[in-house]
N, C-alpha and C positions, 0 to 999 in steps of 0.2 A: 593364746590368740592375741593378735594385735588389736588396737582399739577399733579401727575401721571394720575389721572383720567381725568383731563382736556386735557392732551396730547393725551390720547386714543380717546376722543371724537373728538378732532381736526383731528386726523389721519383718523378716520372712516368717518367723514364728507367729508374730502378732497378726500379720495379714492372713495366714493360714487358719488362724482361729476364727476369722470373720467370714472368709470366703475361699473358694478354690483359687489357688495361685497358678496363673498360666506361666509356664517356665519361660517361654520366648519373651513375653512381655516384661517379666521381672528382670531378666538378663539385660534386655535393652534399656529399660528405665534406669537401671543401676550401673550400667556401663561395665559389666563383668562378663566373663566367658562362661559357657555352659559347664566347663570343667570346674570352675570356681564355684558355680551354683551347686554342683553335685557334692563338692566338698562341704558346702554349707549344710546341705541335707544330712550328710554323714555325721558332722559334728553335732548338729541338733539332736539327731537320733541317739548319738552316743551320750549326750549330756542329759537326756530325758529317759524315763522308763517307758516301756512300750505301751503302758496304759494311758500315757498322756498324749503321745503324738504318733501318728501313723503317716508315713510318706508313701504315696502310691507313685511308683515310677513306671514308665513304659506304657501307661494308659494312653492310648492314641485317640485323639479327637479328629474327626474329619472336619476340616475348616478351610474352605476355599481351596480344596485339593491338597492341603499341607497337613503334616502330622504334628500336632501340638501336644505337649505334655503338661500336666498340672499336678500340684501337690495340695494336700489338705491334711488337717490334723483330725485325730479320732473324735474329738469333741464335736467338731463341725459335722462330721459324717453322722454321728449318733443323733445330733440335733435334727439334721436334714431327714434322716430316716423316720424319726418320730413325727415330723411335720407331714411328710408324704403319707405315712401310714394312717394318720388321722384323717386325711382327705380320702384315702382309698376305702377305709372302713365305713366312712359316712356315705360313700357313693351308692346310689340306688340305680343310677343310669350311667351311661358312658361319661367319663370325666376326663377333660383335657388337662394334662399336667404341664404347666408353663414355668420355666425357670425364673422369670421376672417376678413371680409372686412370692418368691422365697428370698431371704437375706443372702446377699452375695451373688444373686442372679447366676446360679450354677449353669454351666453350658448344657445344651440339650443332651449330648451324648453321655455326660456324667450323670445327669438326672435320670436318663434311661437306665444306666447301670445300677443306680440306687433303687429305682422303682421295680425293675425286673427282678432284682435280688429279693425284694420283699415278697413279690408274687411267688417266686420259685420256692421260697422257704415257708410260704403260707404264714408269714409273720403276723403274730397276734390275731390269727383267724382270717387274715386277708385271703379271699378266694376270687380269683379272676385272672385275666391276662391283659397284656398291653399290646398295642399295635400303633402304627403311624396313621394319622388321618390324611385327608387329601392335601393338607398344607405341610405335611411332614411333622406335625406336632405329635407328642406322645399322648396316646389316649388309652385310658384304663376302662376295661369292660368287666363289671361285676358278674360273677358266674350266675347269681340269681337272676340278673337281668337277661343274660344270654339264654338261660334255660326257659325263661318266660317267652323270649323271642322264638326259641325253638318250638315251644308248645303252640305258640300262635301260628307259626308257619305250618306245623302239623295240622292244626285245626283248619287252616285255609286250604291245605291240600285235600283234606277229607271232604270239605264241602264244595270244593272246586273253585273257590274265590282266588286261590293262588294256583297258577298253572303248574309250576314246577319248582324244584329246589335242587341246586347242584350239590354234589357230595362235598366239594371244597367249602361251600358256604355252610353246610351242616357241621363240618368239623370246626369251623370258626365259632359256631354257636356252642359247641360242646367238644372241648379238646380231649375229653376222655374217650371219645368214640374212635376206636381203632379201625373198624370195618363199617363205613357208613352205609353201604348197600345192604349188608346183613342187618344192621341196626334198623334201617327203614323197613325192611320186610318184617322184622320182629315187632316193631312198634306200630306200624301202619298196615298190617296185613289186610289185603283186599281193598285198601284205599288208594294205593299208589302202584304204579308200574315202574320197576327199576330198569334204567337204560345203562349205557356205558359210563356216562359221566354225571348222570343226574337221575332224579326220580320225577315222574309226572303224575299229576292227579287223575285218578280214574274218573272222578265226577266231571272234571274238566273235559276229558276225552269224550265221555258220554254226551255231554252237552254240545260240544263242538261237532260230534258225529251227527247229531240230530239236525243242527243248523246246516251242516254240509249236505245231508240227505235232502233237505228241503230245497236247497239251491240246485242240486243235481237234477232233481225231479222237475224243477221249474224251467231250467235253461240248459240242462245237459252238461254243465260244468260248474265248478265251485272254486272260489278262491279261499284257500286255507291260510290265514295270517300266522305264519310260523314265528314271526318276530314277537307276537303277543305271548307265545309260550315260553319265551326267554330261555331257549335251550342252547347248549354249546353246539358247534358245528358237527362234532362227532355223533350227536344224537338225532340230527334232523331226519336222516333217512329212516331210522327206527320210528320216529314220530309220525312221519307220513305213512309208514307201513301200518301203524296202529290205527290211524284215522281211516285209512282205506279198508282195513279189515273190519273195523267197527261199523262203518257205513254199509259195507257189503252185507254184513249180518242184518242190518236194518232194512235194506232194500229187497232182499230175496228175489232179485231180478237180474237186470243186465250187469255185466262185469264192469267194475270200476278200475280205471287205469290212471297212472301218473306218467303221462307221455314224456314229459321233460324232467329229467332227474333233478335239475337245479331250480325248478320253478315251484311256486306255492299253489299249484292248481291240480285238481282232480277232475277227471272226465268220465262220462258214461261211454262205454264201448260203442253203443249205438250212435251216440253223437259223433264220436271220432270216425266211425265208419262212414257216416253221412258226409262228414267233412272231407274225408278221403275221396268219396264218390264225387263230391262237388269239384275237387281238384282235377280228377280224371275227366269229368264232364267239360270243365273249362278248357282243359288241354285239347280235347277233341274238337271243341268249338273253334279254338284258335288254329287247329290243324286245318279245319274246313275253311276258315277265313284265309289262311295262307294259301291254300289250294285255289280258292276262288280268285284271289288277287294275284296269283302267280308269284307269291313271295318266297323267301328262303324257308326251306323245310327244317327249321330249327326251333325248338320250343322256347318262346319268350317267357321264361320263368317269372320274371318280375310282373308281367301282365296277369299271370295266373294268381300270384299272391295278391295283387291289387283287387282283382275281381272277387275272389273268395273272401278276402278280409272285409270287404264292404258289407257282406252278409252277416258278419260277426263283429260289428262296430262296437258292441258293448264289451268285447273282450280286449285285453291289453294287446296292442299291436305286435309287440315283440313275442308275446306268447303265441298268438295265432300264427305268426310267421314261423315260429319254431315248430309248431305242429305241422304246418304245411310242408316244411322242409323234410319231415319224416316220410312224406309221400312223394318226394320229388322224383324218385326213380319210377314210381308208379305212374306219375304224370308223363314222364319221358316215354314210358312204354305205351301209354294210351295214345299219346301224340303220334308216335311212330307207327303204331298199329292202324290208327285212323288214316294216316297218310298212305300207308301200304295198301289199305283197303281201297282208297280212292285211286291209287295207281293201278291196282289189280282190276278195278272196275273200268277204268279208262282203257287199260290194255284189252279187256274183254270186249268193250264196245268197239275199240279199234279193230280187234280181230274179227268181230262180226261184220263190221263194215268192209274189211278186207275180203272176207269170204263173199259178201254180197256183190261188191262193186268191182272186184279184181279177179279173185280166184275162180268164182263161178263163171264169169264171162270168158276168162282165158281157157278154162277147161272145155266149155261149150264151143268156143272158137276153134280150139285145137281138134276137138271131136268132129266139128263140121268140116274142117279142112281135110282131115284124114278120111272122111266118108266119100270124098271126091275120087273119081276114077282116073283123072288125068294127072300123072306124076309131075309134069312141068308146071301145071296150074297149081298144084299143091305147093311146090317149091316157091313159086312167085307169091302166092298168098301168105305163106309163112313169113316171107320177107316183109310183106306189107303189114302183117300183124305185128312183127317185131318192131317196125318203125312206129306203129301206132302205140304199142305198149310202152316203148322208151320215151316217146315224145308227148304222148297225150294221156293214155289210160292211167299209168302209175303216177306221173307228176301231178295230174289234175286231182287224182284221188288223195294224194298226200296233202295237197294244198287245201282241199275241202276239209280234210280231217283236222288240219291245223286251225282253219277258220272256225270249226265247231269245237275247238279245244279238246280234241280227242288224243292228241299227241302230248301226253302229260307224264311226268315222272322221269327221273334221270335214266332209268333203265330203258324205257321205251324210246325216249328221245335219242339216247345213244344208239340203240338198235336201228332206228329209222335213219339216222345219219350214216351209219355203216352201210345200210341197204342202198341209200342214194349214192354213196361213193362207189359201191360195187357196180351199180347200173351206169354211172358216169364213166367208169373204167371200161365197160363194155362198149359204150357209145364212142369213146375216143379211140379205142383199140379195135374197132370193128374189122379193119382190114387184116389184122394179125391173127384173129381168132378163126379156128377151123370151123366152128359151128356157132355163130353168135346167137342164133335162136335158142339152141340147147343151153348155152351158157346163161342166157337170160332166164330161161325157165328154171335152171338150177339155182340161180340167185334168188328167184322168187320163192322156190320151194324151201330153201334154207331160211329165208326171212320168215316164212310161214311157220316153220318149226320154232324159230326163236321167239316169236310172239305167241306161241302156243295156240295158233288158230286150229280149230278142229277140222279134220278132213271132211270133205263133202261126200255125202252118200249119193248113190244113183238117184234116190228120191229127191234129195236136195237139188241136184242138177236139173232134174225134170221140172221141178217147181220153178226154179229160177229161169229156165228156158221158156216156160210158158209165160212167166211174168214179162220177160224181155220181148217175146213175140207180141204180147198185148200192147206193150209200150210202142213197138214199131208200128203196129196197126193204128194205134191212136195218133201217133205223129203224122201218119199218112193223111189223116183227115184234115189237117191244117196245111199240108204241103201242096204247093202248086207247081213244083219243079218236075217236069215230065220225066227226064232221064232218071232222077233220083227216085221218083215213084216206081218206075219200072224196075230199077235195081232192088228196091225194097221188096217188091212183089216177088221177084225171083228168089230172094233170100228167104222170105217167109215160106214159099212153097217148098224150097229145098229143106228148110228146117222142119217142116211138117212131115216130110216123107223120109228124112234122113237124120241120123244122130247129130246133135249139136246145132250150132248156128255158125254160118260162114261169115267172117268179117272180110268185106271187100269194098273197093271203090268202084265208081261207075265204069271204068275201063274194062272191068272183068265181067260186066253184065252179059255180053254175048256168049262168052265161053261158059259162064255158069248156066246160061239158058240151055246149052247143049247137054248139061248134066241131068236135065229133066226129060230127055228123050224117052227113056225107058221107065219114067216114073209117073207121068200124067198121060191122059188120053191124047191121041193124035190130033183130034180137032181142037183141043184146048192148047196143045203145044203150038198148032198152026196159028191160033189166035194170038198167042204170045209173040210169035215171030212178027206178026203184023204190027202189034203194039210197039215192039222193039224198033221197027223201021220208023214209026211215027215219032218215037222218042229221039231217034238218031237224027231225023230231019228237022226236028223242032216243030212238027205240025200236029202234035197231039191235041185233040179237042177236049173240051170240058167233059163231054160224054165219055170219052175214053179214060180220062182221069178218074171219073166216077166209077167206071167199070173196073179199073185197077183196084180202087179202094174196096169195092164190093168183092172182088176175087180174093183179095188179101184177107178180108174179114171172114169170108167163107172158108178159105183154106185154114185160117187160124182156129176156126171153130171145129176142125177135124183133128183130133189128137193123133200123134204118131203111134203106130203099132209096134215100132221098134224092130221090125223084121229085117231092116237093113243094117242093123248093128253088128 
């Protein structure tokens, strides 16, 4: 060896006797290459017996993301092992092993290598294991301490003061446990319930079940604080299943449900059902409101949530809204059903009004016209009735229905619009139609079927005829127009003795009077002829008007025997 080389060997050997030598630092401080450094190690090892020096090569230290190598001699290692062993044997509680407390300030990874070796070999009776604490320092846990902690945990599980213990935590307390679930069942039989990843205290479950039962009975729902149980996510569903089953066993009554899978709440089935009914009730209320206001027939779900949530203000907003969401389809159905019911009711009332104000009158008018013996007169009266139907009877009826809010619902509104278009087409195309009257009656019949108006029976027609005749007689009491009074009288007498009621204007009065020739006594007919002349000349007296009213009332009081039908 050259002189300089020998000096480096001496320096390296001397330093390794006092502390671990970091290769990178030694190389840099002495201005040599790593190859030269490794030659130094070889020559030192060759010059010394193995009992004096041990060179550890390739031991990697993690330091700022780089791999560093250190060397040390056997004397330093033995000394360090004895120092660490003394600390470990004296430890009764967890002990942090810090390099700065030892000569040479050994790096953390090297110190861990030494400490773990002592534990693995149970050097000089050392029993425990090491781990890193929250700051990354090496921490030694004596087995006696860990077993005491394990027993303390078990006692807490047995009395319910500790809710749960995860299997991974149990194995940290006792490394010799190979099957923590089986170990728990053997050691704590009847005191814990084993889950997937943890065990839970039965006493804790029983106590929580009683508290939950009390809350459920008091308010219909209970918040189960799952975070208090300190369970892994994999065991939460099993935990809630245990609580629900335990509470159900205590209640002996209504079914208990966990409506929202990811929530910490349990509910009585009765409470949930009432909540659902409140949702449907609010949906029906809003349907009625929309109907009354003429608004859009679409369920405003946010208003349902707001209204029902107010009645459960003590419950978490997100939870109650989550429950309500479960019944959204039911609310939609209740809303639609109520709207449909209102539409059906409106259609029914419309149909009844149609029968009363249009169909009954038209059928009686048509029957009245058909009862006349003069074909030409029948034809002319049909034309007059057609004009009245298209220009007054139907339009006025539809307008009154709209004023009374009877034309409601998309279906009915659409059908009424189609009906009006059909009648408008008849009116504009009158000259092109072979039989406008028949076309109009067909359109009315088709509309009647569309709105499902029930067919009028003979009894219905007779009742409505009688009602219309009473209306005509009552109107005569206030009427002072002579010609109109005379026409009404003739129509009333015709209706009393013939089927139906004739719809006619004043110009038809003389010809209609002739239809009574074979119906009433000659002297009565003669008197009507005289009154006709008075009406024609405008010379009708108050006495004659009173006589007309009396004759109409008398005739109206004599029911038709139907013999002319």
